[in-house]
N, C-alpha and C positions, 0 to 999 in steps of 0.2 A: 439694155438690161434695166432691171429695177433700180439699180444704183445710179442710173444716168449715163453709164458708159455705152459707147457704140463700138462694137467689135466686128472685124471682118471674119470670114469663114475660118481662116487659120487660127485667129485669136480665140474664136469660139471653141474650137477643138482643144486648144491649149487650156482654156478655162475649164472645159469639161474634164480634162485629165487632172487638173489641179483639184477640182471638187471631188472627183472619184477616180483615184489613180489606177484602179483595177478595171476601168471601163474600156475593154478591148476594142470595141468599135471606134472609139474616139482616136485611138492610135492608128488604126487602119485608115480612117478618113483623113487624118492629118497627113499620113504618108502619101495618100492620093494627091493631096494639094501641092506636094513638093516636086520640084524638077529633079532630074537624075542625081546631081551631086550637091544639091542644096541641103542645108541643115536648118534646124529650128531649135531655139532654146525653150525648154519647158520651165514651168514655174518653180520646179525643184532645183533648177540650175543646170540640169543635164542638157547637152546639145546633141541632138540625134538627127540622123539622116533617114531616108526612106527605109533602108534595110533594117536599121536599129528599131525604128518604129514598128515594123512588122514583126520583128523578133519579140519586142515587148508585148505586142498584141497576142502573140502565141503564148507567151508566158502566162498571161492572165486568162486566156481562153484557148486551151490546147486543141479545141475542136473547131477553131475558126477557119473555115474553108477559104474565106476571103483573104485572110492574112497569109496562109500558105501559098495560095495562088499568086497574090501580088508579090510576095517575096521571091517566089520561083521566077517570075517574070523579070525580076531585077538582076538575076544571075546569068552569066554566060554558061554555055554547055559544060565546061570543065570546072567551073567554080564550085566551091562548097561554102557553107556557112554553118556556124555553130549556134544551136538554139540554147535557150536558157536551161534546158534540162540536160544539156551535155551532148545531145545528138549532133552529129555533123552530117548535113544532107546536101545533095546535089540538086540542081534544078529539077531533074526528072523525079526525084524522090519527093521534093516539095509539092510538085504538081500532082503526083499520085496521092500524097497525103490530103491535098485539097479535095480530090475526087472522093477519097474514102470518107472524109468528114462530111461532105455534101450528101452522101448517100445514107448517112446514119439518121 
């Protein structure tokens, strides 16, 4: 970086979120970098896992097909997850939402 720091891929995504907290794609990309149960600490102090990162991405971009799809792939068939807007969705509904967003 211009300030002399060298960052790996994860650190770059964390830095992108620090600079622009509403940058949905950075949350998705950071989630992709994590393994199933791994978490990461953001610059604002929050510690999030894959699912929380994808929920945060949807919060900032409710039309993010990638975030819905990736979140859906994290869930088992009978699991649900609550989104920031209050909706509780199952895997099938998340994947349907991804298709709907992609087709718009």
